C-alpha positions in Angstrom: 104.8 83.3 127.7 103.2 82.5 124.5 104.3 79.5 123.1 105.0 81.4 119.8 108.0 83.4 121.3 110.1 80.2 121.3 110.0 80.3 117.7 110.9 84.1 117.4 113.9 83.8 120.4 115.2 81.2 118.0 115.0 82.9 115.0 116.3 86.2 116.6 119.4 83.9 118.2 120.0 82.5 114.7 120.5 85.7 112.9 117.5 85.0 110.8 115.5 87.5 109.3 112.2 86.3 108.8 109.6 83.2 110.7 107.1 81.6 108.2 104.5 79.7 109.8 102.0 77.8 107.7 99.7 74.3 108.2 101.2 71.2 106.9 104.8 72.4 107.2 107.4 73.0 110.1 108.3 76.6 110.9 110.8 78.1 108.2 113.2 80.3 109.4 114.9 82.9 106.6 118.8 82.4 106.9 120.9 85.1 104.4 118.1 84.6 101.9 117.3 81.1 102.1 114.4 79.4 104.0 115.6 76.4 106.4 112.9 74.5 108.5 113.1 74.6 112.2 113.1 70.0 113.5 109.7 70.7 114.7 106.4 68.6 113.8 104.2 69.8 110.9 101.9 72.1 112.0 98.2 71.3 111.6 95.3 73.7 111.4 94.2 73.5 114.8 98.0 73.8 116.3 98.9 77.0 114.2 95.6 78.8 115.4 96.3 78.6 119.1 100.0 79.6 118.4 98.5 82.4 116.5 95.4 83.6 118.5 97.8 83.7 121.9 99.5 86.8 120.3 96.3 88.4 119.4 94.2 90.7 120.8 90.6 90.2 121.4 89.4 92.7 118.2 92.6 91.0 116.4 91.2 87.6 116.8 88.1 88.7 115.7 88.9 90.4 112.3 91.2 87.1 111.4 88.3 84.9 112.1 86.2 86.8 109.7 88.7 86.5 107.4 90.8 89.7 107.5 94.4 89.8 107.1 96.1 91.4 109.8 99.4 93.9 109.9 100.7 95.0 113.1 103.9 94.9 115.6 104.5 92.2 118.2 107.2 92.8 121.0 108.4 89.8 122.8 110.8 90.2 126.1 112.6 87.4 124.9 113.3 87.8 121.4 112.4 91.8 120.6 110.2 93.4 118.0 108.8 92.1 115.1 106.4 93.3 111.6 103.7 90.3 111.7 101.4 89.4 108.8 98.6 86.8 109.5 97.1 85.4 106.0 94.7 83.2 104.8 95.6 80.5 102.3 94.2 77.2 100.7 95.0 75.1 103.8 94.5 77.2 106.6 96.0 80.5 108.3 99.4 81.2 107.9 101.7 84.1 109.1 105.2 85.8 108.9 107.4 87.5 110.5 110.1 90.0 110.3 112.9 90.6 112.7 113.4 94.5 113.6 116.6 94.9 115.2 116.3 97.3 118.2 119.6 99.6 117.2 118.2 102.1 114.5 120.1 101.5 111.1 122.8 104.0 110.1 123.7 105.8 106.9 127.0 104.3 107.2 126.0 100.7 108.3 123.8 100.4 105.7 126.3 101.9 103.0 123.9 103.9 101.0 124.4 105.9 98.4 126.3 109.5 99.6 124.0 111.1 96.8 121.1 110.6 99.4 122.5 112.8 101.5 122.7 115.3 99.1 118.8 114.7 98.1 117.8 114.7 102.0 119.2 118.4 102.0 116.2 119.6 100.1 113.2 121.4 101.6 110.8 120.1 99.3 109.8 117.6 97.0 109.8 113.5 96.4 112.4 110.9 97.2 111.4 107.4 95.9 113.0 104.1 97.7 111.6 101.1 95.9 112.6 97.5 95.3 110.5 94.0 95.5 109.3 92.7 99.2 111.7 92.1 101.6 114.7 94.3 100.0 115.2 96.3 102.8 113.0 99.5 101.7 111.9 100.1 105.3 115.4 99.8 106.6 116.7 102.5 104.3 114.3 105.0 105.3 114.7 103.9 108.7 118.1 105.0 108.6 117.0 108.0 106.0 115.1 109.7 109.1 117.6 108.6 111.8 119.9 110.8 110.1 117.6 113.7 110.0 116.6 113.3 113.6 120.1 113.7 114.8 121.4 116.2 112.4 118.5 118.8 111.8 115.7 120.5 113.9 112.7 119.3 111.9 108.9 118.2 112.2 109.0 114.6 111.2 105.5 112.6 110.6 106.0 109.1 109.8 102.8 107.0 108.4 103.3 103.5 108.4 101.8 100.2 108.5 102.9 99.0 111.0 105.2 101.0 113.2 108.5 99.0 112.9 111.7 101.1 113.8 111.1 103.1 117.1 112.5 106.5 116.6 112.8 108.5 120.1 112.9 112.6 119.0 116.1 114.2 119.1 117.5 116.8 117.1 114.3 116.5 115.2 110.4 115.7 116.7 109.1 112.7 115.3 106.0 111.5 115.3 104.9 107.9 114.0 101.1 107.2 113.3 100.0 103.4 112.6 97.5 102.8 109.9 94.9 101.2 111.1 95.6 102.5 114.9 95.7 106.3 114.3 94.8 106.9 110.5 92.4 104.8 108.8 94.8 104.9 105.6 97.7 106.3 104.2 95.8 108.8 102.1 93.9 109.7 105.6 97.2 110.4 107.2 98.9 112.5 104.8 95.7 114.3 104.6 96.1 115.1 108.1 100.0 115.8 107.9 99.4 118.7 105.9 97.3 120.0 108.7 100.1 119.5 111.3 102.8 121.8 110.3 105.3 119.2 109.0 109.0 119.5 107.2 109.3 115.9 106.3 106.8 113.2 105.4 107.2 109.4 105.6 104.8 107.2 103.5 105.8 103.7 104.1 104.0 102.9 101.3 102.4 104.7 97.9 100.0 102.1 97.3 96.8 103.3 95.2 96.1 106.5 93.2 94.8 108.5 96.5 98.0 108.0 98.8 99.7 108.7 95.6 98.0 112.1 94.7 98.4 113.2 98.1 102.0 112.9 98.5 102.3 114.9 95.4 100.1 117.2 96.9 102.4 117.2 99.9 105.7 117.3 98.0 104.1 120.1 95.7 103.4 122.3 98.9 106.6 122.4 100.3 107.4 119.4 102.1 109.9 116.8 102.0 108.3 113.5 101.1 110.0 110.2 101.7 108.0 106.9 99.8 108.1 103.5 99.0 107.0 101.5 96.0 107.2 97.7 95.0 108.6 98.7 91.8 112.3 97.4 90.8 113.4 100.4 88.4 113.8 103.8 88.1 111.6 103.8 84.9 109.3 101.1 86.0 108.7 103.7 89.3 107.8 106.7 86.9 105.9 104.8 84.6 103.7 103.2 88.0 102.7 106.6 89.0 101.7 107.7 85.6 99.7 104.8 85.1 98.0 105.0 88.5 97.0 108.3 87.5 93.4 109.3 86.1 94.1 109.9 81.9 92.8 113.5 82.2 96.0 114.1 85.0 98.6 112.4 83.3 100.3 115.4 81.9 99.9 117.1 85.2 101.5 114.2 86.9 104.4 114.4 84.3 105.0 117.9 85.1 104.9 117.0 88.7 108.1 114.2 88.5 109.9 116.8 86.2 109.7 119.2 88.7 109.5 117.8 92.5 110.8 114.3 91.8 114.3 114.6 93.6 115.5 110.8 92.7 114.8 107.0 93.0 117.0 104.6 94.6 116.0 101.1 93.8 117.6 98.5 96.0 118.2 94.0 96.1 119.4 92.5 98.7 122.6 89.9 97.5 124.4 87.1 99.2 127.6 88.5 100.8 130.7 87.0 99.3 131.0 84.9 103.0 127.7 83.5 102.3 126.6 84.6 105.9 124.8 88.1 105.3 123.4 90.1 102.6 124.5 93.2 101.1 121.8 96.2 99.7 123.0 97.2 96.3 121.4 100.3 94.8 120.4 101.7 91.4 119.9 105.3 92.0 118.1 107.8 89.6 118.7 111.6 90.4 116.4 114.2 88.2 118.1 116.1 86.1 117.4 118.3 83.1 117.9 115.8 80.8 115.9 112.9 82.6 113.0 115.4 82.9 112.8 116.2 78.9 112.4 112.4 78.4 109.9 112.3 81.0 107.6 115.0 79.6 108.3 113.8 75.6 107.2 110.4 77.0 110.5 108.9 76.2 111.2 107.1 79.6 112.9 104.3 77.8 115.7 106.3 77.5 116.5 107.2 81.1 118.6 104.0 81.8 121.0 105.4 79.4 120.6 108.8 81.2 121.6 107.0 84.5 124.3 104.9 82.8 126.0 108.1 82.0 125.2 110.3 85.2 128.0 108.8 87.5 129.2 111.9 88.1 125.9 113.0 89.5 126.1 109.5 91.9 123.9 108.2 89.6 124.1 104.2 88.6 122.3 101.3 87.1 121.8 98.2 89.2 123.8 96.3 86.7 126.8 98.4 87.2 126.3 98.3 90.9 126.2 94.6 91.1 129.4 94.4 88.5 131.1 96.6 91.3 130.5 95.1 94.2 131.2 91.7 92.6 135.0 92.9 91.4 135.2 94.5 94.7 134.5 90.2 95.8 131.6 92.1 98.1 129.0 89.9 96.8 128.5 86.3 95.6 128.9 86.4 92.2 126.4 83.5 91.2 123.9 85.5 93.0 124.6 88.6 91.3 124.1 86.8 88.0 120.9 86.1 88.8 119.7 90.2 89.8 122.0 91.4 86.9 119.6 92.3 83.6 122.5 91.9 80.9 124.0 89.1 82.2 127.0 88.6 79.6 129.6 91.2 81.9 129.0 88.8 85.0 129.6 85.3 83.5 133.3 85.4 83.8 132.7 85.3 87.5 130.2 82.9 87.9 131.4 80.0 89.7 127.9 77.8 88.9 128.3 76.8 85.3 125.1 75.3 85.8 123.5 78.4 86.6 124.5 79.8 83.2 123.2 76.8 81.6 119.8 77.1 83.5 119.2 81.0 83.0 120.2 80.6 79.1 117.5 78.0 78.7 115.2 80.4 80.4 115.9 83.0 78.1 115.8 80.9 75.1 
């Protein structure tokens, strides 16, 4: 058994989401958002390389020795399935492992906004799940695919880097393809998917202009496209897509978004009130005529006001969702305060006065 498996097993048994390994540090576990060291010696480069090479195939080891970063799924009998990233930094090699639960997430278990289920009923268009790295976007997408797989007869093609949750075909056929293993890139996978009679296409990450353009084409030609962006609001997601396009295609891109973007869900993970878990909090934008007009008129800065007044359509700003979670005692008010954009409404709930002073000083 690879020696690395002992650390992964400990992470899984302790309910940790991530394991980090780097030269000059002991192994670190992420528990409820905090990084905690394992009682172990600091790893030197020789020892860490030995740990990492034990879980790599010969071709992966060759690529890593040549200086490439690696993204892949790793499964161990003792601990389960992990998403692995091996990379290089100034002091030597390093690695991060993200635990992937064996049970598929459900819409109910994640507390996803009900409006998402209505968006999934569309036959074509684009739904974006956005947020910073590590906020649970892949888990949300897995819950949406799981819902479709159990409730509708569809051909679902998933493009991931790497494959994380495994979806056995149920009422739908689910075809999972991995970038670097089955297809060269997300754009190449999308191009191929359009010839495979899909109903739904999941794109693990819209990471460049080509993949964004191919996803837009798929959504325009009668398919439901689910994708992710590393953006922290609906407005930033819209701006990111438009800015990624060549100047001569931006008007066409705005038209696409106004007509084919169904909605944007942005999420953060906030420490729960008990301190022993984290809860996903969601900002939701649903495309309507008012938002479409603002988009076409280059007034995306006015979209948050439409979201704020769109509660009857299932919309909510992140600050609205955070404040509601605080008032319902679902999340730690101090953590919510740090995530909030407009902090004034949260101040009366904060328990750590030093936090208010610190953030006020930063803003000044």
